[in-house]
C-alpha positions as YAML, in Angstrom:
chain: A
units: angstrom
residues:
- id: 1
  name: UNK
  ca: [-12.06, -67.70, -46.62]
- id: 2
  name: UNK
  ca: [-11.82, -67.50, -42.59]
- id: 3
  name: UNK
  ca: [-14.65, -68.68, -40.90]
- id: 4
  name: UNK
  ca: [-16.05, -67.01, -37.54]
- id: 5
  name: UNK
  ca: [-15.88, -68.97, -35.03]
- id: 6
  name: UNK
  ca: [-19.27, -69.25, -32.77]
- id: 7
  name: UNK
  ca: [-18.74, -68.72, -28.91]
- id: 8
  name: UNK
  ca: [-20.98, -70.48, -26.38]
- id: 9
  name: UNK
  ca: [-21.57, -68.83, -22.91]
- id: 10
  name: UNK
  ca: [-22.12, -70.71, -19.83]
- id: 11
  name: UNK
  ca: [-25.76, -71.22, -18.97]
- id: 12
  name: UNK
  ca: [-24.79, -70.54, -15.08]
- id: 13
  name: UNK
  ca: [-22.09, -67.61, -14.99]
- id: 14
  name: UNK
  ca: [-22.51, -66.53, -18.57]
- id: 15
  name: UNK
  ca: [-18.49, -67.01, -18.66]
- id: 16
  name: UNK
  ca: [-17.03, -68.97, -22.39]
- id: 17
  name: UNK
  ca: [-17.24, -72.04, -22.60]
- id: 18
  name: UNK
  ca: [-13.87, -74.35, -23.61]
- id: 19
  name: UNK
  ca: [-14.73, -77.54, -25.70]
- id: 20
  name: UNK
  ca: [-12.91, -79.93, -23.90]
- id: 21
  name: UNK
  ca: [-11.92, -83.32, -26.13]
- id: 22
  name: UNK
  ca: [-11.40, -85.33, -23.38]
- id: 23
  name: UNK
  ca: [-14.75, -85.54, -21.83]
- id: 24
  name: UNK
  ca: [-16.47, -84.45, -24.92]
- id: 25
  name: UNK
  ca: [-18.17, -81.40, -23.66]
- id: 26
  name: UNK
  ca: [-18.23, -78.22, -22.99]
- id: 27
  name: UNK
  ca: [-16.62, -76.45, -19.85]
- id: 28
  name: UNK
  ca: [-16.87, -73.21, -17.58]
- id: 29
  name: UNK
  ca: [-13.25, -72.56, -16.01]
- id: 30
  name: UNK
  ca: [-14.77, -70.31, -13.65]
- id: 31
  name: UNK
  ca: [-17.88, -72.04, -12.13]
- id: 32
  name: UNK
  ca: [-16.32, -75.61, -12.89]
- id: 33
  name: UNK
  ca: [-19.45, -77.14, -14.61]
- id: 34
  name: UNK
  ca: [-19.70, -78.99, -17.96]
- id: 35
  name: UNK
  ca: [-22.43, -79.10, -20.71]
- id: 36
  name: UNK
  ca: [-23.38, -81.33, -23.49]
- id: 37
  name: UNK
  ca: [-23.87, -79.24, -27.01]
- id: 38
  name: UNK
  ca: [-28.04, -79.72, -26.63]
- id: 39
  name: UNK
  ca: [-27.88, -78.18, -23.36]
- id: 40
  name: UNK
  ca: [-25.58, -74.84, -24.63]
- id: 41
  name: UNK
  ca: [-27.62, -75.07, -27.78]
- id: 42
  name: UNK
  ca: [-30.99, -74.34, -26.05]
- id: 43
  name: UNK
  ca: [-29.37, -72.06, -23.48]
- id: 44
  name: UNK
  ca: [-28.30, -70.06, -26.62]
- id: 45
  name: UNK
  ca: [-31.67, -70.18, -27.86]
- id: 46
  name: UNK
  ca: [-33.26, -68.95, -25.47]
- id: 47
  name: UNK
  ca: [-30.77, -66.52, -24.52]
- id: 48
  name: UNK
  ca: [-31.10, -65.47, -28.31]
- id: 49
  name: UNK
  ca: [-35.13, -65.43, -27.98]
- id: 50
  name: UNK
  ca: [-33.88, -62.53, -24.49]
- id: 51
  name: UNK
  ca: [-32.26, -60.07, -26.55]
- id: 52
  name: UNK
  ca: [-35.34, -59.90, -28.75]
- id: 53
  name: UNK
  ca: [-37.42, -58.98, -25.84]
- id: 54
  name: UNK
  ca: [-34.62, -56.17, -25.18]
- id: 55
  name: UNK
  ca: [-34.24, -55.20, -28.47]
- id: 56
  name: UNK
  ca: [-34.71, -51.61, -28.59]
- id: 57
  name: UNK
  ca: [-35.64, -48.79, -31.15]
- id: 58
  name: UNK
  ca: [-33.19, -48.48, -33.77]
- id: 59
  name: UNK
  ca: [-31.35, -45.18, -34.21]
- id: 60
  name: UNK
  ca: [-33.52, -42.06, -35.71]
- id: 61
  name: UNK
  ca: [-36.81, -44.59, -35.36]
- id: 62
  name: UNK
  ca: [-39.01, -42.82, -32.99]
- id: 63
  name: UNK
  ca: [-42.37, -43.34, -32.11]
- id: 64
  name: UNK
  ca: [-45.52, -41.88, -34.36]
- id: 65
  name: UNK
  ca: [-45.76, -37.82, -33.29]
- id: 66
  name: UNK
  ca: [-49.64, -37.63, -31.53]
- id: 67
  name: UNK
  ca: [-52.03, -35.08, -34.10]
- id: 68
  name: UNK
  ca: [-51.70, -32.01, -33.24]
- id: 69
  name: UNK
  ca: [-54.68, -30.17, -31.66]
- id: 70
  name: UNK
  ca: [-56.43, -27.04, -32.42]
- id: 71
  name: UNK
  ca: [-54.87, -25.28, -29.31]
- id: 72
  name: UNK
  ca: [-51.28, -26.31, -30.02]
- id: 73
  name: UNK
  ca: [-52.05, -24.99, -33.92]
- id: 74
  name: UNK
  ca: [-53.17, -21.47, -32.93]
- id: 75
  name: UNK
  ca: [-50.04, -21.56, -30.76]
- id: 76
  name: UNK
  ca: [-47.80, -22.28, -33.99]
- id: 77
  name: UNK
  ca: [-49.88, -19.49, -35.57]
- id: 78
  name: UNK
  ca: [-49.38, -16.91, -32.73]
- id: 79
  name: UNK
  ca: [-45.58, -17.75, -32.36]
- id: 80
  name: UNK
  ca: [-45.36, -17.04, -36.25]
- id: 81
  name: UNK
  ca: [-46.88, -13.37, -35.97]
- id: 82
  name: UNK
  ca: [-44.84, -12.96, -33.17]
- id: 83
  name: UNK
  ca: [-41.48, -13.65, -33.74]
- id: 84
  name: UNK
  ca: [-38.26, -12.35, -35.59]
- id: 85
  name: UNK
  ca: [-35.79, -14.15, -37.65]
- id: 86
  name: UNK
  ca: [-31.96, -12.47, -38.44]
- id: 87
  name: UNK
  ca: [-29.80, -15.01, -39.98]
- id: 88
  name: UNK
  ca: [-26.09, -14.26, -40.12]
- id: 89
  name: UNK
  ca: [-24.58, -13.70, -43.19]
- id: 90
  name: UNK
  ca: [-20.80, -14.53, -42.12]
- id: 91
  name: UNK
  ca: [-21.38, -18.07, -39.96]
- id: 92
  name: UNK
  ca: [-25.09, -19.11, -40.92]
- id: 93
  name: UNK
  ca: [-26.41, -18.91, -37.69]
- id: 94
  name: UNK
  ca: [-29.95, -17.93, -37.22]
- id: 95
  name: UNK
  ca: [-31.18, -15.97, -34.44]
- id: 96
  name: UNK
  ca: [-34.91, -15.90, -33.04]
- id: 97
  name: UNK
  ca: [-36.55, -12.61, -30.91]
- id: 98
  name: UNK
  ca: [-39.66, -11.26, -30.06]
- id: 99
  name: UNK
  ca: [-41.08, -8.13, -32.46]
- id: 100
  name: UNK
  ca: [-39.52, -5.59, -29.18]
- id: 101
  name: UNK
  ca: [-35.94, -6.88, -29.44]
- id: 102
  name: UNK
  ca: [-34.17, -6.10, -32.51]
- id: 103
  name: UNK
  ca: [-30.65, -8.17, -32.84]
- id: 104
  name: UNK
  ca: [-28.05, -6.29, -33.82]
- id: 105
  name: UNK
  ca: [-24.95, -9.27, -33.88]
- id: 106
  name: UNK
  ca: [-24.24, -12.89, -33.87]
- id: 107
  name: UNK
  ca: [-23.93, -14.24, -30.68]
- id: 108
  name: UNK
  ca: [-21.69, -16.75, -32.18]
- id: 109
  name: UNK
  ca: [-19.29, -14.90, -34.39]
- id: 110
  name: UNK
  ca: [-20.00, -11.11, -33.29]
- id: 111
  name: UNK
  ca: [-20.51, -9.95, -36.85]
- id: 112
  name: UNK
  ca: [-23.95, -8.09, -38.07]
- id: 113
  name: UNK
  ca: [-27.34, -9.71, -38.65]
- id: 114
  name: UNK
  ca: [-29.74, -8.86, -41.17]
- id: 115
  name: UNK
  ca: [-33.57, -9.70, -40.17]
- id: 116
  name: UNK
  ca: [-34.68, -12.07, -42.90]
- id: 117
  name: UNK
  ca: [-38.36, -12.96, -41.47]
- id: 118
  name: UNK
  ca: [-40.65, -14.68, -39.19]
- id: 119
  name: UNK
  ca: [-40.30, -18.13, -37.55]
- id: 120
  name: UNK
  ca: [-41.80, -21.40, -38.83]
- id: 121
  name: UNK
  ca: [-44.66, -21.74, -36.02]
- id: 122
  name: UNK
  ca: [-43.06, -25.84, -35.40]
- id: 123
  name: UNK
  ca: [-40.21, -24.09, -34.38]
- id: 124
  name: UNK
  ca: [-42.20, -22.93, -31.46]
- id: 125
  name: UNK
  ca: [-41.03, -24.79, -28.16]
- id: 126
  name: UNK
  ca: [-43.35, -26.41, -25.64]
- id: 127
  name: UNK
  ca: [-41.46, -25.26, -22.38]
- id: 128
  name: UNK
  ca: [-39.34, -22.60, -21.16]
- id: 129
  name: UNK
  ca: [-37.28, -22.38, -18.06]
- id: 130
  name: UNK
  ca: [-36.83, -18.98, -17.93]
- id: 131
  name: UNK
  ca: [-33.30, -16.87, -16.91]
- id: 132
  name: UNK
  ca: [-32.85, -16.64, -12.87]
- id: 133
  name: UNK
  ca: [-30.40, -13.69, -12.83]
- id: 134
  name: UNK
  ca: [-29.25, -10.64, -15.21]
- id: 135
  name: UNK
  ca: [-26.25, -10.13, -17.07]
- id: 136
  name: UNK
  ca: [-24.48, -8.48, -14.18]
- id: 137
  name: UNK
  ca: [-24.54, -11.16, -12.02]
- id: 138
  name: UNK
  ca: [-23.68, -13.33, -14.76]
- id: 139
  name: UNK
  ca: [-20.18, -11.30, -15.53]
- id: 140
  name: UNK
  ca: [-19.72, -12.02, -12.08]
- id: 141
  name: UNK
  ca: [-19.74, -15.55, -12.91]
- id: 142
  name: UNK
  ca: [-17.64, -15.37, -15.45]
- id: 143
  name: UNK
  ca: [-15.02, -12.93, -13.26]
- id: 144
  name: UNK
  ca: [-15.41, -15.78, -10.68]
- id: 145
  name: UNK
  ca: [-14.48, -18.58, -13.55]
- id: 146
  name: UNK
  ca: [-11.62, -16.94, -15.40]
- id: 147
  name: UNK
  ca: [-9.77, -15.48, -11.73]
- id: 148
  name: UNK
  ca: [-8.03, -18.80, -11.65]
- id: 149
  name: UNK
  ca: [-7.07, -19.39, -15.50]
- id: 150
  name: UNK
  ca: [-3.80, -17.62, -15.36]
- id: 151
  name: UNK
  ca: [-2.83, -17.57, -18.85]
- id: 152
  name: UNK
  ca: [-5.84, -16.17, -20.28]
- id: 153
  name: UNK
  ca: [-4.96, -13.03, -23.19]
- id: 154
  name: UNK
  ca: [-6.23, -9.78, -21.39]
- id: 155
  name: UNK
  ca: [-8.76, -9.09, -24.15]
- id: 156
  name: UNK
  ca: [-11.02, -11.98, -23.00]
- id: 157
  name: UNK
  ca: [-11.91, -9.90, -20.14]
- id: 158
  name: UNK
  ca: [-12.10, -6.72, -21.22]
- id: 159
  name: UNK
  ca: [-15.29, -4.58, -21.44]
- id: 160
  name: UNK
  ca: [-15.82, -4.46, -25.04]
- id: 161
  name: UNK
  ca: [-15.61, -8.71, -24.86]
- id: 162
  name: UNK
  ca: [-17.78, -9.09, -22.01]
- id: 163
  name: UNK
  ca: [-19.79, -6.48, -23.43]
- id: 164
  name: UNK
  ca: [-20.96, -9.52, -25.67]
- id: 165
  name: UNK
  ca: [-21.97, -12.17, -23.08]
- id: 166
  name: UNK
  ca: [-25.71, -12.70, -24.51]
- id: 167
  name: UNK
  ca: [-28.81, -14.12, -23.01]
- id: 168
  name: UNK
  ca: [-29.53, -17.25, -25.14]
- id: 169
  name: UNK
  ca: [-32.46, -19.18, -24.92]
- id: 170
  name: UNK
  ca: [-30.55, -22.41, -26.28]
- id: 171
  name: UNK
  ca: [-33.01, -25.15, -27.91]
- id: 172
  name: UNK
  ca: [-32.85, -28.28, -26.22]
- id: 173
  name: UNK
  ca: [-34.22, -32.02, -26.50]
- id: 174
  name: UNK
  ca: [-35.55, -33.37, -23.41]
- id: 175
  name: UNK
  ca: [-37.01, -36.98, -23.29]
- id: 176
  name: UNK
  ca: [-38.84, -38.76, -20.95]
- id: 177
  name: UNK
  ca: [-38.99, -42.40, -20.57]
- id: 178
  name: UNK
  ca: [-38.93, -45.63, -18.81]
- id: 179
  name: UNK
  ca: [-36.52, -48.15, -19.16]
- id: 180
  name: UNK
  ca: [-35.61, -51.40, -18.28]
- id: 181
  name: UNK
  ca: [-32.17, -53.10, -17.82]
- id: 182
  name: UNK
  ca: [-30.63, -56.63, -16.72]
- id: 183
  name: UNK
  ca: [-27.24, -57.03, -15.96]
- id: 184
  name: UNK
  ca: [-25.09, -60.34, -15.76]
- id: 185
  name: UNK
  ca: [-22.08, -60.67, -14.48]
- id: 186
  name: UNK
  ca: [-19.65, -62.86, -12.26]
- id: 187
  name: UNK
  ca: [-18.38, -61.46, -9.10]
- id: 188
  name: UNK
  ca: [-14.97, -61.88, -7.63]
- id: 189
  name: UNK
  ca: [-13.85, -61.38, -4.19]
- id: 190
  name: UNK
  ca: [-10.29, -62.18, -3.46]
- id: 191
  name: UNK
  ca: [-8.23, -62.19, -0.14]
- id: 192
  name: UNK
  ca: [-4.70, -63.12, 0.95]
- id: 193
  name: UNK
  ca: [-2.57, -64.37, 4.06]
- id: 194
  name: UNK
  ca: [0.82, -65.44, 4.95]
- id: 195
  name: UNK
  ca: [1.28, -68.88, 6.86]
- id: 196
  name: UNK
  ca: [4.93, -69.73, 7.36]
- id: 197
  name: UNK
  ca: [6.62, -69.62, 3.93]
- id: 198
  name: UNK
  ca: [3.44, -69.49, 1.71]
- id: 199
  name: UNK
  ca: [1.47, -66.58, 0.86]
- id: 200
  name: UNK
  ca: [-2.09, -68.01, -0.11]
- id: 201
  name: UNK
  ca: [-4.65, -66.11, -2.25]
- id: 202
  name: UNK
  ca: [-8.62, -67.45, -2.33]
- id: 203
  name: UNK
  ca: [-10.34, -66.51, -5.01]
- id: 204
  name: UNK
  ca: [-14.51, -66.50, -4.90]
- id: 205
  name: UNK
  ca: [-16.95, -66.13, -7.30]
- id: 206
  name: UNK
  ca: [-20.59, -65.72, -7.82]
- id: 207
  name: UNK
  ca: [-22.81, -65.19, -10.15]
- id: 208
  name: UNK
  ca: [-24.43, -61.86, -10.26]
- id: 209
  name: UNK
  ca: [-27.66, -60.71, -11.91]
- id: 210
  name: UNK
  ca: [-29.40, -57.52, -11.81]
- id: 211
  name: UNK
  ca: [-32.94, -56.14, -12.86]
- id: 212
  name: UNK
  ca: [-34.27, -53.07, -12.70]
- id: 213
  name: UNK
  ca: [-37.48, -50.50, -14.03]
- id: 214
  name: UNK
  ca: [-35.39, -46.74, -14.10]
- id: 215
  name: UNK
  ca: [-37.20, -43.63, -15.22]
- id: 216
  name: UNK
  ca: [-35.98, -40.44, -16.63]
- id: 217
  name: UNK
  ca: [-37.89, -37.60, -16.07]
- id: 218
  name: UNK
  ca: [-35.12, -35.26, -18.29]
- id: 219
  name: UNK
  ca: [-32.75, -36.12, -20.61]
- id: 220
  name: UNK
  ca: [-31.53, -33.64, -22.64]
- id: 221
  name: UNK
  ca: [-30.12, -32.96, -25.93]
- id: 222
  name: UNK
  ca: [-29.23, -29.86, -27.07]
- id: 223
  name: UNK
  ca: [-30.81, -28.78, -30.51]
- id: 224
  name: UNK
  ca: [-28.04, -26.28, -31.72]
- id: 225
  name: UNK
  ca: [-25.09, -27.33, -34.13]
- id: 226
  name: UNK
  ca: [-23.78, -24.30, -33.63]
- id: 227
  name: UNK
  ca: [-22.92, -24.46, -29.92]
- id: 228
  name: UNK
  ca: [-20.38, -27.18, -28.90]
- id: 229
  name: UNK
  ca: [-22.45, -30.67, -27.06]
- id: 230
  name: UNK
  ca: [-20.25, -31.07, -24.64]
- id: 231
  name: UNK
  ca: [-19.65, -27.45, -23.21]
- id: 232
  name: UNK
  ca: [-23.96, -27.43, -23.04]
- id: 233
  name: UNK
  ca: [-23.53, -31.19, -21.00]
- id: 234
  name: UNK
  ca: [-20.96, -29.39, -18.51]
- id: 235
  name: UNK
  ca: [-23.29, -27.21, -17.28]
- id: 236
  name: UNK
  ca: [-25.62, -28.77, -16.43]
- id: 237
  name: UNK
  ca: [-28.33, -30.10, -14.72]
- id: 238
  name: UNK
  ca: [-31.11, -27.87, -15.14]
- id: 239
  name: UNK
  ca: [-33.86, -28.13, -13.01]
- id: 240
  name: UNK
  ca: [-37.22, -28.61, -15.27]
- id: 241
  name: UNK
  ca: [-39.79, -28.72, -12.44]
- id: 242
  name: UNK
  ca: [-39.33, -24.95, -13.03]
- id: 243
  name: UNK
  ca: [-40.03, -25.02, -16.62]
- id: 244
  name: UNK
  ca: [-43.28, -23.00, -17.98]
- id: 245
  name: UNK
  ca: [-45.16, -23.39, -20.56]
- id: 246
  name: UNK
  ca: [-43.81, -21.36, -23.44]
- id: 247
  name: UNK
  ca: [-44.87, -17.55, -23.46]
- id: 248
  name: UNK
  ca: [-43.31, -14.83, -25.90]
- id: 249
  name: UNK
  ca: [-42.53, -12.84, -23.03]
- id: 250
  name: UNK
  ca: [-39.53, -14.45, -21.69]
- id: 251
  name: UNK
  ca: [-38.05, -14.05, -25.00]
- id: 252
  name: UNK
  ca: [-38.03, -9.90, -24.17]
- id: 253
  name: UNK
  ca: [-34.45, -8.71, -23.82]
- id: 254
  name: UNK
  ca: [-33.23, -12.06, -25.14]
- id: 255
  name: UNK
  ca: [-32.31, -14.38, -27.75]
- id: 256
  name: UNK
  ca: [-32.90, -17.77, -29.09]
- id: 257
  name: UNK
  ca: [-31.12, -20.11, -30.81]
- id: 258
  name: UNK
  ca: [-33.66, -21.55, -34.20]
- id: 259
  name: UNK
  ca: [-32.78, -25.52, -33.69]
- id: 260
  name: UNK
  ca: [-30.98, -27.12, -37.01]
- id: 261
  name: UNK
  ca: [-30.37, -30.63, -35.05]
- id: 262
  name: UNK
  ca: [-34.03, -32.91, -34.99]
- id: 263
  name: UNK
  ca: [-35.07, -34.93, -32.30]
- id: 264
  name: UNK
  ca: [-34.32, -38.17, -34.27]
- id: 265
  name: UNK
  ca: [-30.34, -37.24, -34.67]
- id: 266
  name: UNK
  ca: [-30.27, -36.70, -30.41]
- id: 267
  name: UNK
  ca: [-31.93, -39.92, -30.06]
- id: 268
  name: UNK
  ca: [-29.22, -42.29, -30.54]
- id: 269
  name: UNK
  ca: [-27.26, -39.61, -27.70]
- id: 270
  name: UNK
  ca: [-30.16, -39.55, -25.18]
- id: 271
  name: UNK
  ca: [-30.17, -43.06, -25.75]
- id: 272
  name: UNK
  ca: [-26.74, -43.96, -24.98]
- id: 273
  name: UNK
  ca: [-26.89, -41.95, -21.82]
- id: 274
  name: UNK
  ca: [-29.60, -43.40, -20.28]
- id: 275
  name: UNK
  ca: [-28.14, -46.92, -21.08]
- id: 276
  name: UNK
  ca: [-24.71, -45.71, -19.44]
- id: 277
  name: UNK
  ca: [-26.56, -44.57, -16.33]
- id: 278
  name: UNK
  ca: [-28.63, -47.91, -15.59]
- id: 279
  name: UNK
  ca: [-25.44, -49.63, -15.98]
- id: 280
  name: UNK
  ca: [-23.81, -47.62, -12.95]
- id: 281
  name: UNK
  ca: [-26.89, -47.95, -10.75]
- id: 282
  name: UNK
  ca: [-26.94, -51.68, -11.68]
- id: 283
  name: UNK
  ca: [-22.98, -51.78, -10.51]
- id: 284
  name: UNK
  ca: [-23.57, -49.70, -7.43]
- id: 285
  name: UNK
  ca: [-25.77, -52.15, -6.17]
- id: 286
  name: UNK
  ca: [-22.76, -54.89, -5.95]
- id: 287
  name: UNK
  ca: [-20.23, -55.37, -3.52]
- id: 288
  name: UNK
  ca: [-17.77, -57.24, -5.38]
- id: 289
  name: UNK
  ca: [-14.23, -56.37, -5.85]
- id: 290
  name: UNK
  ca: [-14.32, -57.29, -9.60]
- id: 291
  name: UNK
  ca: [-17.31, -57.80, -12.15]
- id: 292
  name: UNK
  ca: [-15.69, -60.19, -14.71]
- id: 293
  name: UNK
  ca: [-17.90, -61.66, -18.16]
- id: 294
  name: UNK
  ca: [-20.17, -58.77, -18.03]
- id: 295
  name: UNK
  ca: [-23.29, -58.15, -20.45]
- id: 296
  name: UNK
  ca: [-26.26, -55.88, -20.03]
- id: 297
  name: UNK
  ca: [-29.39, -55.61, -21.74]
- id: 298
  name: UNK
  ca: [-31.35, -52.11, -21.54]
- id: 299
  name: UNK
  ca: [-35.15, -51.49, -23.89]
- id: 300
  name: UNK
  ca: [-36.78, -48.46, -24.14]
- id: 301
  name: UNK
  ca: [-40.40, -48.87, -23.23]
- id: 302
  name: UNK
  ca: [-42.06, -46.09, -22.91]
- id: 303
  name: UNK
  ca: [-40.60, -42.51, -24.76]
- id: 304
  name: UNK
  ca: [-41.54, -38.92, -24.43]
- id: 305
  name: UNK
  ca: [-40.19, -35.38, -25.55]
- id: 306
  name: UNK
  ca: [-40.54, -31.96, -24.60]
- id: 307
  name: UNK
  ca: [-38.71, -29.04, -27.11]
- id: 308
  name: UNK
  ca: [-37.85, -26.70, -24.36]
- id: 309
  name: UNK
  ca: [-35.79, -23.53, -24.52]
- id: 310
  name: UNK
  ca: [-32.95, -23.45, -21.89]
- id: 311
  name: UNK
  ca: [-31.08, -20.60, -20.20]
- id: 312
  name: UNK
  ca: [-27.54, -19.92, -21.70]
- id: 313
  name: UNK
  ca: [-25.25, -16.77, -21.11]
- id: 314
  name: UNK
  ca: [-22.80, -17.43, -23.88]
- id: 315
  name: UNK
  ca: [-20.02, -15.67, -25.36]
- id: 316
  name: UNK
  ca: [-17.56, -16.91, -27.90]
- id: 317
  name: UNK
  ca: [-13.70, -15.43, -27.99]
- id: 318
  name: UNK
  ca: [-12.23, -14.63, -31.39]
- id: 319
  name: UNK
  ca: [-8.64, -15.53, -30.68]
- id: 320
  name: UNK
  ca: [-6.03, -16.10, -33.45]
- id: 321
  name: UNK
  ca: [-8.50, -16.98, -36.02]
- id: 322
  name: UNK
  ca: [-9.98, -19.56, -33.37]
- id: 323
  name: UNK
  ca: [-13.67, -19.44, -31.62]
- id: 324
  name: UNK
  ca: [-13.64, -20.17, -28.03]
- id: 325
  name: UNK
  ca: [-16.54, -20.94, -26.13]
- id: 326
  name: UNK
  ca: [-18.10, -19.75, -22.63]
- id: 327
  name: UNK
  ca: [-21.37, -20.36, -20.81]
- id: 328
  name: UNK
  ca: [-22.80, -19.90, -18.02]
- id: 329
  name: UNK
  ca: [-26.04, -21.91, -17.23]
- id: 330
  name: UNK
  ca: [-28.31, -18.91, -16.50]
- id: 331
  name: UNK
  ca: [-30.46, -20.85, -14.09]
- id: 332
  name: UNK
  ca: [-28.01, -22.40, -11.60]
- id: 333
  name: UNK
  ca: [-24.75, -19.73, -12.23]
- id: 334
  name: UNK
  ca: [-22.65, -23.15, -12.93]
- id: 335
  name: UNK
  ca: [-19.92, -22.13, -15.67]
- id: 336
  name: UNK
  ca: [-17.71, -23.79, -17.96]
- id: 337
  name: UNK
  ca: [-15.93, -23.48, -21.16]
- id: 338
  name: UNK
  ca: [-12.21, -23.85, -22.87]
- id: 339
  name: UNK
  ca: [-9.82, -20.67, -23.16]
- id: 340
  name: UNK
  ca: [-7.35, -20.01, -24.80]
- id: 341
  name: UNK
  ca: [-3.87, -19.58, -23.41]
- id: 342
  name: UNK
  ca: [-1.43, -16.36, -24.17]
- id: 343
  name: UNK
  ca: [1.57, -17.60, -24.78]
- id: 344
  name: UNK
  ca: [3.18, -14.27, -23.93]
- id: 345
  name: UNK
  ca: [1.95, -14.93, -20.20]
- id: 346
  name: UNK
  ca: [3.08, -18.69, -20.00]
- id: 347
  name: UNK
  ca: [6.57, -17.22, -21.13]
- id: 348
  name: UNK
  ca: [6.78, -14.79, -18.51]
- id: 349
  name: UNK
  ca: [5.68, -17.11, -16.00]
- id: 350
  name: UNK
  ca: [8.22, -20.27, -17.31]
- id: 351
  name: UNK
  ca: [11.11, -17.19, -17.12]
- id: 352
  name: UNK
  ca: [9.71, -15.95, -13.75]
- id: 353
  name: UNK
  ca: [10.26, -19.94, -11.97]
- id: 354
  name: UNK
  ca: [13.36, -20.76, -13.94]
- id: 355
  name: UNK
  ca: [14.72, -17.31, -12.83]
- id: 356
  name: UNK
  ca: [13.66, -18.48, -8.98]
- id: 357
  name: UNK
  ca: [14.95, -21.73, -9.64]
- id: 358
  name: UNK
  ca: [18.71, -20.91, -10.99]
- id: 359
  name: UNK
  ca: [18.57, -18.00, -7.63]
- id: 360
  name: UNK
  ca: [17.96, -20.55, -5.14]
- id: 361
  name: UNK
  ca: [20.89, -23.09, -5.99]
- id: 362
  name: UNK
  ca: [23.19, -20.22, -6.55]
- id: 363
  name: UNK
  ca: [21.88, -19.10, -2.99]
- id: 364
  name: UNK
  ca: [22.58, -22.68, -2.28]
- id: 365
  name: UNK
  ca: [25.69, -22.89, -3.36]
- id: 366
  name: UNK
  ca: [26.44, -19.66, -1.92]
- id: 367
  name: UNK
  ca: [25.67, -21.12, 1.67]
- id: 368
  name: UNK
  ca: [27.28, -23.61, 1.10]
- id: 369
  name: UNK
  ca: [30.62, -22.79, 0.71]
...
């Protein structure tokens, strides 16, 4: 049976320690320190206590929800009465619209939808970020974006396909949080010079410690399983300062997706985004050629949520049995998507390039003779 080796770290620079049999002490090859077993054990005990202080909420574990107010209860009841829920028999998408906007087709697979009933009041958003431009402008953004894509199928830019570009309020969980972060590492700077027949390299190492409290006013994660998460991240950012308290009037003429991903499910994703950004910010305060033996401890101190509807002009394109997605940020106009490649256009381009190369070789040989 294998026995796991316990690794000790240097109290000075946190590099790995090695036991030196000659002196019967634990030594650090980076800062040249040495320690007794008691000193190392005491340091590791204090280190574990520090890690415990930075212990974070487990995945899926969130602070308890505040009790619903009477006003919130009335808002939910009103939302239930004023909205309609449509269901797509083909792909299962559920579409929310106001009582005056009849949904005719599924924004995702383009098949007809059927009226399912009312929308449960718990799906009422707290905030909405209104669309800032209409469909004509969204089509212009699409054409500008598609113009640089040489090998897309012709059908993708046809009038029938572009007509399916849909103004969709996508459900988002948006977190506001205060985090604490601590980074420890060894910073290395090197310089080299030549003297006579020899080249010298000098390496200097420094213990690096950074601590910060970093606040986040809006870290988003979409609450729809149907829409690709990376696609939604690609059209960020949204300006949340322009968000307004939800009102049914904003749904007029648009569709809204009903969330099917709870905030407990997106919490690990949001937490990872915050902690990754914490590390980037802390590293940016250093000025070393390299950081080694790096470790980072993060903690969420406060956490609150907004359930928002964010504006997206959304379109899918069915090409040879596969759905391709395209989206435009309905506030900024930023576009993103993965588009199919027309093999016919690509083959024609390759033939053209090959023909030009052959012609160039032929003319080159002709002029050389």
